N, C-alpha and C positions, 0 to 999 in steps of 0.2 A: 624406504623405497628409492631406488635410483632411476630417475626418469631418463629415457633415451629419446633424443630428438627424432622426429619422424624419418629423417633421411638416414638414420642409423638403425632404425627398428626393423627394417626388412619389409615394411608396409609398402605396397606398390601404389604409386600415384600416377594418375593420367594427366597428360598435358595436351589439351585440345588444340589442334592446329599446329602442333609441333611434332615433327617426325624427322629426325636427322641422325646420322651416325654419331655426331658429337654428343647428343643426348644419351645415346646408348653407352658411350664411353664413360660419361659422367656417372650414369647409373651403376655401371660395373665398379667404378672407383669408389663410390659411396657405399656399395654393398660390401666391398672389402674392408672399408673403414669400420663397418659395423662389427666385424669379428676382431679387429684390433682393439676396438673399444671394450669388447668382452674380455680380451686378453689382459689389458691393463687394469680392468676392474678386478679380475682374479688376482693379478699380481699384488695390488696394494691393499686389498680389502678382505679377500674371501677365503682362499684355500687355507686349510688349517690341519695339515698332517704334521704332528709334532716331531716325530723321529726323522732324522736325516741320515742318509748313507751317501757315500761317495764311490763312484766307479770311474776310474781314469780321470779323477778330479772333477767329474760332473756330478751334481747333486741328483740323487734319485730317491724315490720313496718305495717302501715295501709294506704291503698288506698281506698278512699270512694267518692261517688258521685252518681248522678242520673243514672238510667238505660239508659234513653234517654235525650239528650239535647233538650228541647221542645221550649224554648224561651230564650231571653237574660235575662228577668226578673227572670224566674225560675232558670236559671243557677246561677245568681249572688246571689239570695236569699239563695240558697242551699250552695254555696261556702262560703258565709259569715258565715252562721251557722256552717259549718264544721270547718272553721278556728277558731271559738270561742272555739271549743273543742280540738284544737291542730292539726287538720289534715292539712298537708301541700301539699299533693298530691291528686288532684281532678280527678276522673274518670268521663267520660261522653260519651255516644255513640251518634254519629251523623249520622252513617249509621247503620240501624237496619235490620239484616237478619231475617225477620219474617217467620214463618212456612207457614202462609196463605197470599195469595195476598189480596190487598185492605185494609190491616191494616196499621197503622202508621209505616213508614219505615225510620223515621229520617228526620232531617232538611237539611242534606247534608252540602255542603261547607260553607254556612253562619255560621253554628255552629263552624267552625274552627276559624272564626274571633272573635266570642264570647269567645272561649277558650283563644285566644291570649289576649283579654282584661283582662281576669282573671289573666293570667300570669303577665301582666303589672300593673294592678291596685291593686291586692291583693297579689302579690309576691308568688303565689302558682305554683307548678308544675302541669301540666295537662296531662292527658292520654286519648287516644281514641282508639276504635277498628278499625282495617283495615281488610277487607276480600278479597281484590283483589289487584293486583299490582298497579293499577291505584289509588286506595284509599291510599295506602302506599306512593306513589309519592306525592299526594296532601297534605297529612298530614305532610310529611317531609318539603314540600315547606313552610308551615305555621309555622314551628318550634315547632311542638308539642313535648313535652318533652319525653313522653313514648308512645309507641304503644303496644297494645295487640292484639293477634290473637285469635279469638274465636273458640269455639268447632266445629262449623259447617265448619270452614275452616281447622282446624287441621286434620279433617277426610280425606282430599284430599291431597295425596302426590304431585299431579301435581300442585295444587294451592300453597302449601307450598313452593315448589321449585321456582315457579315464583315470589312469594313475597321475597324469600331469595335472588334472583338475584337483586331485587330492593334495598335490604338492604346491599348488598355487599359494604364494605368500609365505612359504616355509623356507627357512634358512638352512635346513639340513642338507649336507652334501649328498649328491647322487652320483653313482658310477654306472655307466650304461655299457653293457656288453653288445658286441655285434650280433646280428641275427644268425641263426643256425645255418642258413643258406648263404652262399656268397653273393649277396645283393647289396651293393653300396648305397643304392637309392633308399632301401628300407632303413638302413642304419642312419643315413642322412636325414630321412624324414623323422625318425625318432628323436634325433638331436634337435631338429627344428621345432618339434612340438614341445620339447622341454624348454628350449630357449624362449619360445613364444609366451610362456607363462612367467618369464623373467626369473627363471631358476638361477640362483646366483652362484652355485657351486656345483659344477658339472665336470666329470672326467669320463674318459672313454676307456674301455677294456677290450683288448683283442684276444679272443680265445679260440681262433681258428674256425674253420667252416666244415660242416658235415657234408661229405660226398660219398659216393658208393665205394671208392677205394682210396683211402687216405694213408695206406701203409707207407712207412712203419708207424705213422702217427695215428692217434685217435681221431683227430680233426686236422685237415690239411692246413698248414700254417698260413700260406698266402700273406706273408708279412707286408708285401708291397701294397695290399689293399688297405691295411692299417695306416701305412704311410700316406696313402691318398687321402684318407680321412683327416690326417694331420694337416695336409695341405688345405683341405676344405675348411677346417676349423682350427686355425693356428693357435687360438687362445685356449684350447682345451687340453689339459694334460692327458697323455696317452700311456696306459699301462698294458703290459703283456701278461696274459694268464697262461704260463707254460704248462700248467697241470692239465688243463683241458685240451690243449694242443697235443700234448705228448701221450697221455694215457698210461705212460709207464715211467717209473722213477729213473730208469737208466737213460732216458732221452732228455731229461730236464736240463742238464748242464748245457747242451748244445743250443737249445732254443733260448735259454736265458742269455747266453753269450751273444747270440745273434741279435736278440732284442736290444741289448745294451749297445752293441756296435752300431745299430741303426738309430741310436739316440732316443729310444723310448724313455719316458719319464719315470717309470717305476715297474715293479713286479707285483702281481696279484696271484699268490701262490698258496697251494694247500699243504698243510702240515698237521699231523696227528700224533698224539703221544704213543700210540701203538697201531700203526697202519695195518698190520696183519689181521686185526680183528675189526677194522672199520666197517660200518654198515653200508657205506657207499664209497665208490671210487677208491678202493683200498690200494690198487696197484699204482696209483699216481701220487700218493701222498708220502712225504718224508717226515721222519721224526724231527723235532726242533734241533736236536744235536746234528743230524745229518744235513739239515738245511743250513745251519751255521757253518759246517765244513764246506758245503758247496759255495757259500758266499766267499769264504776264504780263497777257495780255488779260482773263483771268478775275479778275485781282486776287489770285492766289495768290502768297504770298511765303514764303520760307524763313526759319526761325528757326534760326540756326547754334548749334552746340555745346549743343544742348538734348536731354537724354536722359530727359525725363519719360516715364513709362509711358503708353501710349495711354489706358488707363482713367482715369488721373489727369487727363490733359488734358481728356477729355470731361467729367469731373466738375467741374473747375475752371471750364470755359467755361459749363456749364449752371447752376452756382451763381451765376456772375456775371450 
């Protein structure tokens, strides 16, 4: 456990009899130091995505895999294809919070056993979504490497707080998506609740926002809102989820290129061995081969045998 001094913790202190502009300036200064403390802690100790890619000589990270884990065969076919193009962190949803009832809602706990097999047989890290405290507990029990919290969960401060309590004292990395609605305060509040339990490995994922008319996209990109979150929390890596922004394969390249141009730290993207028969989000998923080709066209290249921590890579590139 790494203790944070009270003036870096975000805890508000009262000073009786003292009310001056200078005190306000000092408080703002120390509040900013809190986030730089979190940044350097991530840099030297905590982030652990093993595969590294470069775009325009900047280190980035890529998490890829199917929207839904549908079967053991589908998962392994996708994982093997992704490993061929250098992906070392596989994402796959086993609980799917669908908008409508009676649609495919994931395979549930059996999918965790398949993800374990991918860990063991392919030496890949695995990530899955948790939407409730119970799901978080079960995923942790199975030793899932990375948990992500989805947009439908981020929108609820109550649920975020309950999940945060399950994660208290846990070293498992967590990736937090923006809420479905364009509300930066909700996203900020979710980050604060996770930092308040001293979660040591936290990243942000921007997946766009749901509005009445996002055409031609599935969710309106609003990338400037993601950049504002980066300003608020400069120590937290920021990933772009182009799959949920776009909703269509044909739009992925443009959003990926823009996210990289805006200096985001990685891509969180969907890939399926046979997208045409996918049980969820078929239109926005790429085969591993097509994903590798898109990376080539984007100028993303793999750096092999590099196990620098993510925070260190970001620091090195920004210092350079």
